[in-house]
Backbone bond lengths (Angstrom), bond angles and torsions (degrees), N, CA, C in turn:
res aa  C-N    CA-C-N  psi(-1)  N-CA   C-N-CA  omega(-1)  CA-C   N-CA-C  phi
1 M - - - 1.479 - - 1.515 107.64 -
2 T 1.284 117.17 125.15 1.422 121.81 -178.28 1.552 108.46 -111.34
3 P 1.308 117.89 149.49 1.472 121.08 177.78 1.535 108.73 -67.64
4 P 1.342 116.47 158.50 1.470 119.85 175.81 1.532 110.54 -57.16
5 S 1.357 115.70 141.55 1.430 119.80 178.84 1.499 109.19 -66.96
6 R 1.363 115.68 147.05 1.465 119.96 -176.07 1.524 108.22 -134.69
7 T 1.335 113.83 133.63 1.494 118.89 173.34 1.519 106.88 -121.60
8 T 1.321 115.43 137.49 1.450 121.82 -176.47 1.500 110.74 -126.04
9 P 1.352 118.93 136.11 1.494 120.09 178.08 1.522 110.10 -56.94
10 T 1.331 115.74 140.40 1.466 120.59 -177.15 1.539 111.28 -97.93
11 T 1.291 119.65 -16.12 1.457 122.66 -179.10 1.513 109.48 -135.30
12 P 1.360 117.66 154.67 1.449 119.05 177.45 1.526 113.10 -62.17
13 E 1.334 117.22 -22.61 1.454 120.85 -178.47 1.506 111.96 -79.68
14 D 1.345 117.98 -13.73 1.453 122.18 -178.45 1.526 108.63 -69.08
15 V 1.351 116.82 117.57 1.475 118.93 -176.42 1.511 112.13 -83.35
16 E 1.337 119.18 -8.24 1.432 119.05 -178.04 1.535 108.33 -78.98
17 P 1.345 116.76 131.39 1.451 121.12 179.52 1.504 111.73 -76.91
18 E 1.322 115.07 166.72 1.461 119.71 172.94 1.513 109.65 -59.41
19 R 1.333 117.86 136.38 1.452 119.67 -176.39 1.527 110.44 -126.96
20 V 1.307 115.89 136.39 1.469 120.92 170.90 1.501 107.10 -118.47
21 C 1.311 117.50 118.13 1.464 122.38 -174.88 1.522 109.20 -125.22
22 D 1.312 118.41 127.38 1.463 122.46 178.60 1.481 108.53 -84.76
23 E 1.326 117.95 87.88 1.455 122.61 -175.60 1.515 113.64 -102.81
24 T 1.331 119.03 -10.88 1.447 122.38 -179.36 1.519 110.24 -132.12
25 T 1.323 114.77 151.08 1.467 119.10 178.16 1.537 108.56 -119.55
26 D 1.359 117.78 -102.15 1.437 121.11 179.33 1.533 111.57 -94.34
27 L 1.344 117.01 125.12 1.449 120.98 179.59 1.533 106.98 -126.61
28 C 1.335 114.05 141.51 1.436 120.67 176.71 1.524 109.51 -83.18
29 A 1.364 119.58 123.22 1.428 123.03 -177.67 1.523 110.08 -122.49
30 S 1.397 115.47 44.06 1.443 118.41 -176.12 1.542 112.46 -82.92
31 G 1.352 117.64 -6.26 1.436 120.96 -177.82 1.529 109.15 -164.65
32 D 1.320 114.81 -178.29 1.457 119.72 176.71 1.533 110.46 -63.20
33 C 1.299 116.33 135.78 1.459 119.40 -178.58 1.536 107.93 -159.68
34 V 1.327 114.74 166.07 1.458 122.71 177.44 1.493 108.43 -124.96
35 Y 1.336 115.00 130.81 1.468 120.07 177.71 1.543 109.80 -116.90
36 D 1.285 114.21 134.31 1.483 120.32 173.96 1.503 108.26 -96.27
37 I 1.314 117.86 112.59 1.455 122.33 -177.88 1.530 107.32 -115.09
38 N 1.310 115.21 120.01 1.495 121.53 179.77 1.523 109.18 -115.11
39 I 1.296 115.37 137.26 1.475 121.12 175.82 1.528 107.04 -108.35
40 P 1.330 117.71 102.30 1.477 120.57 179.37 1.512 109.95 -67.77
41 I 1.346 114.58 135.03 1.484 120.42 -177.06 1.526 107.98 -121.89
42 A 1.323 116.11 137.38 1.453 122.27 173.96 1.499 110.22 -109.75
43 E 1.303 117.15 143.38 1.484 122.43 173.89 1.529 108.21 -98.31
44 L 1.316 115.86 120.99 1.471 121.06 -178.74 1.512 109.07 -109.17
45 D 1.315 115.06 127.17 1.482 121.47 172.42 1.518 107.71 -88.86
46 L 1.334 116.23 107.64 1.481 121.12 -177.21 1.496 110.97 -93.08
47 N 1.336 113.90 141.67 1.443 121.99 169.75 1.533 108.05 -126.62
48 V 1.317 115.92 104.56 1.486 122.84 -174.60 1.541 110.14 -98.42
49 T 1.302 117.17 127.11 1.459 121.19 179.10 1.506 110.09 -129.61
50 Y 1.342 115.20 161.51 1.453 122.08 -178.86 1.523 107.36 -122.03
51 D 1.323 115.35 108.56 1.463 122.31 -177.23 1.538 109.63 55.65
52 G 1.321 115.62 42.12 1.453 122.32 175.46 1.527 114.96 81.98
53 G 1.335 118.20 -1.08 1.449 120.30 -178.88 1.540 111.73 -130.19
54 K 1.302 114.84 -163.73 1.463 121.60 -177.63 1.522 109.39 -66.38
55 V 1.345 116.31 141.00 1.477 120.92 175.32 1.542 108.19 -66.61
56 P 1.343 118.18 126.61 1.476 119.55 179.38 1.517 110.95 -60.22
57 S 1.285 115.48 139.30 1.471 119.22 178.53 1.519 109.20 -74.07
58 A 1.322 115.42 144.48 1.462 121.61 178.20 1.537 108.60 -97.81
59 S 1.343 116.57 136.29 1.460 117.97 -176.98 1.512 112.03 -66.92
60 S 1.343 117.47 -25.29 1.490 118.83 179.29 1.524 112.67 -91.78
61 G 1.330 118.80 3.42 1.454 120.96 176.81 1.497 114.99 82.75
62 D 1.371 118.84 16.36 1.436 120.36 179.02 1.508 111.28 -60.64
63 D 1.308 115.99 142.23 1.451 121.57 178.71 1.543 110.79 -90.75
64 V 1.322 114.20 169.53 1.452 122.82 171.21 1.529 105.28 -93.16
65 L 1.352 115.54 130.75 1.447 121.87 175.26 1.510 109.51 -102.84
66 V 1.365 115.93 132.15 1.457 122.87 173.74 1.512 107.16 -110.47
67 L 1.315 118.54 122.12 1.462 122.49 -176.47 1.522 108.85 -112.55
68 F 1.323 115.95 122.20 1.474 123.92 175.06 1.516 106.91 -103.35
69 T 1.340 118.29 116.67 1.454 122.19 174.79 1.482 110.20 -109.09
70 E 1.341 116.89 117.36 1.455 121.15 -178.06 1.525 108.94 -73.25
71 T 1.318 116.55 127.88 1.444 119.86 -169.04 1.547 113.14 -72.91
72 T 1.363 117.20 -20.36 1.450 120.80 179.92 1.545 111.47 -87.34
73 T 1.313 117.37 -48.91 1.483 121.48 -176.23 1.519 111.54 -88.53
74 G 1.369 118.26 -22.48 1.429 120.85 -174.71 1.505 114.47 77.06
75 D 1.351 116.24 4.31 1.463 120.06 -179.78 1.520 110.86 -75.19
76 T 1.318 117.59 139.61 1.435 124.13 -179.98 1.516 111.60 -113.47
77 Q 1.374 116.84 127.32 1.396 121.59 176.03 1.511 107.90 -111.58
78 T 1.329 117.78 135.48 1.443 123.57 -174.30 1.519 111.10 -115.52
79 Y 1.302 116.37 129.97 1.468 123.27 178.29 1.529 107.94 -118.68
80 S 1.298 118.24 140.03 1.449 122.76 -178.14 1.520 111.32 -123.89
81 F 1.334 115.79 130.30 1.476 120.47 169.17 1.500 109.29 -158.63
82 D 1.302 116.72 -175.43 1.471 121.80 -168.86 1.515 113.50 -86.89
83 G 1.323 118.58 7.35 1.446 120.71 -174.98 1.512 110.47 90.27
84 G 1.339 117.35 177.41 1.452 121.16 -175.30 1.530 110.31 79.90
85 E 1.336 116.81 -133.36 1.456 121.23 -175.79 1.564 111.48 -109.25
86 D 1.296 114.97 140.35 1.465 120.17 178.57 1.514 107.47 -163.41
87 S 1.332 115.67 165.14 1.488 121.41 178.34 1.526 109.11 -118.98
88 V 1.334 114.52 139.93 1.439 121.85 177.02 1.540 108.68 -132.58
89 Q 1.342 115.56 157.28 1.446 121.53 176.99 1.539 107.92 -109.58
90 V 1.345 114.66 127.18 1.443 121.88 -175.24 1.515 110.08 -131.21
91 P 1.314 120.35 133.31 1.491 120.83 174.95 1.532 110.95 -62.69
92 Y 1.335 115.10 150.20 1.443 118.29 177.87 1.532 110.74 -56.58
93 G 1.295 116.45 145.98 1.457 119.81 179.04 1.526 109.76 161.70
94 T 1.310 114.85 -172.66 1.469 121.96 177.46 1.527 107.68 -117.02
95 Y 1.339 116.39 128.75 1.473 118.54 -169.84 1.521 111.21 -131.05
96 D 1.341 113.27 148.37 1.451 121.46 160.31 1.520 107.67 -95.74
97 I 1.331 118.62 132.73 1.483 122.36 -173.11 1.508 109.62 -116.18
98 A 1.338 114.72 130.64 1.475 121.13 178.35 1.502 109.56 -124.54
99 L 1.343 115.42 154.51 1.465 122.52 175.70 1.538 107.35 -116.24
100 Q 1.327 115.68 141.03 1.456 121.65 174.93 1.508 109.96 -129.81
101 L 1.332 115.27 131.65 1.451 121.94 177.77 1.533 108.34 -108.95
102 G 1.309 114.72 152.03 1.448 120.38 -177.39 1.551 111.09 -75.35
103 A 1.343 115.96 163.35 1.425 122.22 -178.02 1.516 111.74 -86.54
104 S 1.315 114.92 60.22 1.480 119.67 -179.44 1.532 108.84 -132.90
105 D 1.348 115.83 149.30 1.428 118.95 177.79 1.519 109.87 -62.13
106 P 1.346 119.78 151.20 1.476 127.49 4.37 1.514 112.66 -97.63
107 R 1.308 119.52 29.81 1.450 120.71 -174.91 1.535 109.29 -129.39
108 P 1.362 117.13 148.25 1.459 118.98 179.81 1.548 109.38 -77.29
109 N 1.307 114.36 161.98 1.444 121.34 175.62 1.516 106.81 -72.62
110 S 1.340 118.26 110.87 1.438 122.64 -169.38 1.496 112.02 -131.50
111 L 1.323 116.85 140.28 1.458 122.98 172.54 1.511 106.65 -140.92
112 T 1.317 117.65 109.92 1.434 122.63 -175.13 1.519 111.18 -140.50
113 T 1.350 117.30 142.87 1.454 122.88 176.83 1.513 108.63 -77.76
114 V 1.367 115.41 125.47 1.454 119.59 -176.52 1.523 113.06 -110.80
115 R 1.356 117.66 -18.39 1.462 120.70 176.68 1.527 108.16 -144.84
116 R 1.333 115.95 141.70 1.470 119.49 -179.22 1.525 110.71 -127.40
117 G 1.329 115.83 144.77 1.469 121.09 175.18 1.528 113.06 63.75
118 V 1.332 116.88 37.91 1.460 120.36 179.71 1.540 108.48 -81.37
119 S 1.341 116.05 119.16 1.464 121.15 179.76 1.505 108.82 -86.75
120 V 1.324 117.01 123.77 1.474 123.34 178.06 1.516 107.27 -110.09
121 S 1.331 117.61 111.26 1.462 122.42 -179.48 1.525 112.43 -135.10
122 G 1.343 116.44 14.03 1.451 121.07 178.96 1.505 109.79 173.33
123 D 1.316 116.03 173.33 1.475 121.19 179.86 1.541 108.87 -63.14
124 A 1.339 115.07 138.58 1.439 118.63 -178.06 1.519 109.99 -162.48
125 G 1.348 116.27 169.28 1.465 122.22 171.41 1.506 109.88 -99.12
126 L 1.315 117.67 148.37 1.459 120.64 -176.64 1.523 109.48 -142.32
127 N 1.316 117.47 121.02 1.431 123.54 177.22 1.547 109.90 -95.49
128 L 1.334 116.71 125.13 1.461 122.30 179.81 1.513 108.12 -122.27
129 D 1.328 117.34 118.97 1.453 121.38 179.92 1.534 108.84 -123.51
130 M 1.321 115.64 138.21 1.471 122.07 173.56 1.506 108.31 -104.05
131 P 1.370 118.18 99.09 1.467 119.88 179.06 1.529 109.11 -70.63
132 V 1.314 113.86 144.83 1.458 120.34 -176.54 1.508 110.33 -130.79
133 G 1.336 116.42 136.48 1.447 121.99 178.24 1.531 109.74 -116.55
134 E 1.330 115.64 153.62 1.468 120.15 177.67 1.509 110.84 -99.46
135 L 1.308 115.62 124.49 1.442 121.88 176.97 1.518 109.82 -107.30
136 K 1.331 117.90 131.22 1.446 122.45 175.96 1.532 106.90 -97.76
137 L 1.300 116.21 106.28 1.477 121.18 -174.09 1.521 111.40 -99.78
138 Q 1.306 116.30 138.96 1.463 123.34 171.34 1.504 107.89 -121.43
139 V 1.324 117.89 112.61 1.449 122.26 -177.70 1.507 110.83 -105.82
140 T 1.305 116.93 126.05 1.460 121.42 178.78 1.521 110.24 -127.57
141 Y 1.289 116.26 163.91 1.478 122.34 -179.81 1.524 107.57 -122.01
142 D 1.359 115.04 106.60 1.475 120.39 -176.02 1.533 111.03 54.76
143 G 1.299 115.63 39.40 1.451 122.15 175.38 1.529 114.39 86.81
144 G 1.318 118.04 -3.79 1.443 119.00 -178.44 1.539 112.04 -128.56
145 N 1.310 115.92 -158.81 1.468 122.17 -178.49 1.546 109.78 -65.50
146 V 1.312 114.45 147.26 1.471 120.81 174.87 1.525 108.24 -71.64
147 P 1.340 119.00 125.44 1.465 119.59 -177.66 1.544 111.35 -59.49
148 S 1.314 114.21 143.69 1.470 122.78 174.58 1.535 113.48 66.46
149 A 1.359 117.34 11.20 1.427 119.02 178.42 1.525 111.54 -63.86
150 S 1.350 116.64 -31.14 1.470 119.75 -179.23 1.507 113.26 -68.15
151 S 1.328 117.31 -20.31 1.445 121.11 -178.51 1.521 114.41 -84.00
152 G 1.345 114.70 -1.04 1.449 119.48 177.19 1.520 115.08 98.91
153 D 1.337 117.77 5.07 1.466 119.21 176.78 1.531 109.50 -66.68
154 D 1.330 114.58 142.79 1.453 119.89 179.67 1.551 110.24 -90.28
155 V 1.304 113.62 157.61 1.477 120.86 174.67 1.531 106.44 -115.11
156 L 1.298 117.80 128.89 1.455 122.24 178.48 1.531 109.26 -103.72
157 V 1.331 115.20 129.28 1.471 122.34 172.62 1.492 108.10 -113.77
158 L 1.322 117.21 122.48 1.465 121.92 -176.97 1.508 111.71 -101.31
159 F 1.310 116.69 123.69 1.456 124.15 175.37 1.531 108.23 -106.60
160 T 1.345 119.32 123.34 1.451 121.66 -179.87 1.511 109.22 -107.69
161 E 1.324 117.48 116.71 1.458 122.51 -179.27 1.547 106.61 -75.15
162 T 1.345 117.51 126.19 1.445 120.97 -166.98 1.518 114.06 -70.29
163 S 1.314 119.32 -27.94 1.477 120.18 -177.82 1.538 111.93 -83.64
164 T 1.316 117.82 -38.42 1.478 119.85 -178.55 1.520 111.57 -96.50
165 R 1.341 118.32 -12.36 1.468 124.65 -176.80 1.518 112.82 57.27
166 R 1.350 114.57 28.65 1.469 120.04 -179.78 1.507 108.19 -96.79
167 R 1.363 116.37 134.94 1.440 120.99 176.08 1.482 111.38 -91.04
168 S 1.332 115.54 137.79 1.469 122.06 175.04 1.512 108.50 -114.01
169 P 1.327 118.40 105.33 1.477 120.30 179.04 1.504 110.12 -77.76
170 I 1.349 115.91 130.77 1.447 121.97 176.41 1.544 106.61 -112.34
171 V 1.303 118.28 126.37 1.442 123.21 -178.08 1.526 108.95 -92.57
172 L 1.312 117.29 122.45 1.433 122.78 176.59 1.512 108.64 -106.54
173 M 1.339 117.23 128.28 1.447 121.85 179.46 1.519 113.68 -91.85
174 A 1.347 116.08 -11.29 1.428 121.45 -177.67 1.554 108.77 -149.35
175 A 1.325 115.02 175.58 1.446 118.91 -176.38 1.530 112.58 -66.93
176 K 1.328 117.81 -32.82 1.445 122.43 -179.50 1.504 109.12 -122.37
177 T 1.327 115.79 109.95 1.450 120.14 -178.16 1.533 111.46 -142.31
178 P 1.326 119.05 119.07 1.482 118.09 177.15 1.538 109.42 -71.68
179 S 1.269 115.76 141.27 1.495 119.87 -177.56 1.528 107.33 -139.26
180 R 1.355 115.32 145.78 1.429 121.65 -179.86 1.531 108.22 -104.09
181 C 1.338 114.88 130.31 1.479 121.25 -177.80 1.527 109.38 -131.99
182 P 1.320 117.51 153.69 1.473 121.05 175.29 1.527 110.00 -59.76
183 L 1.328 116.59 141.66 1.455 120.84 176.18 1.507 109.29 -81.52
184 A 1.302 117.35 105.21 1.447 124.84 -179.30 1.510 109.42 -163.48
185 P 1.353 117.63 159.07 1.457 119.53 178.47 1.515 111.01 -58.63
186 M 1.301 117.41 131.63 1.475 122.51 -178.99 1.514 109.34 -122.45
187 T 1.317 116.26 154.22 1.476 120.77 173.34 1.523 108.31 -120.00
188 S 1.330 115.05 158.43 1.445 121.79 179.40 1.533 108.13 -142.22
189 P 1.350 117.12 144.06 1.465 118.30 178.00 1.539 112.25 -74.54
190 F 1.334 115.35 -3.35 1.451 118.75 -176.92 1.526 109.72 -110.44
191 S 1.331 117.86 178.62 1.410 122.94 178.63 1.519 111.41 -61.38
192 S 1.368 115.37 147.12 1.459 118.89 176.78 1.491 113.33 -84.19
193 A 1.338 116.70 1.35 1.447 120.84 -178.28 1.529 110.13 -66.68
194 R 1.317 116.66 152.93 1.473 119.82 -179.55 1.502 109.21 -66.29
195 P 1.345 118.56 131.54 1.464 119.79 -177.52 1.521 111.28 -69.42
196 T 1.289 114.82 147.78 1.478 121.54 176.16 1.517 109.44 -95.57
197 P 1.335 115.39 124.50 1.501 117.81 -179.87 1.514 111.56 -57.44
198 G 1.341 115.27 141.60 1.453 119.00 177.80 1.501 111.32 -80.37
199 P 1.296 116.32 178.86 1.495 119.44 -178.53 1.507 111.37 -65.17
200 T 1.285 113.34 147.31 1.454 120.24 179.44 1.545 108.52 -78.18
201 P 1.359 117.19 122.40 1.446 118.40 -178.27 1.517 111.62 -66.00
């Protein structure tokens, strides 16, 4: 039994990520022998969109990260680019694919799985879209105004995506602020019941 073959970039300029590929299973090692191990690679033409349109530009220059997680080995390969169209090389396999956006305006810091069980067995095109929904939030403190909100303190609302376990902090500058979040299963430490608006000040 041999460990999965591993290739590692040799220079900082090498855009290929570290790869773990399960290419061998049971091998007889009773004597001297030579094994030919090939890692088949597919070139994928990616088209990444945000809610069906262009990915919003980040003022700090944050890139879009595309994460391929191989469903057998659990290994994750991360590719970074500015959004839109690009090509990446991925070993053959079956992947869950997630998108991550940077923590820069006008988009929240998001990591969400957008495709599951994608079989890669040859060159192909792949469309990846992060659907976004608008939530109108009303935040109260014991049924009333949040203390010290008038002094400029921010309120953080944390959304945890259930498949990636990644938290997306949303900053609210006031008690009522619409916010756009990725459409994905979310968890909350509080009741899932619809909140009851507090008294009008």
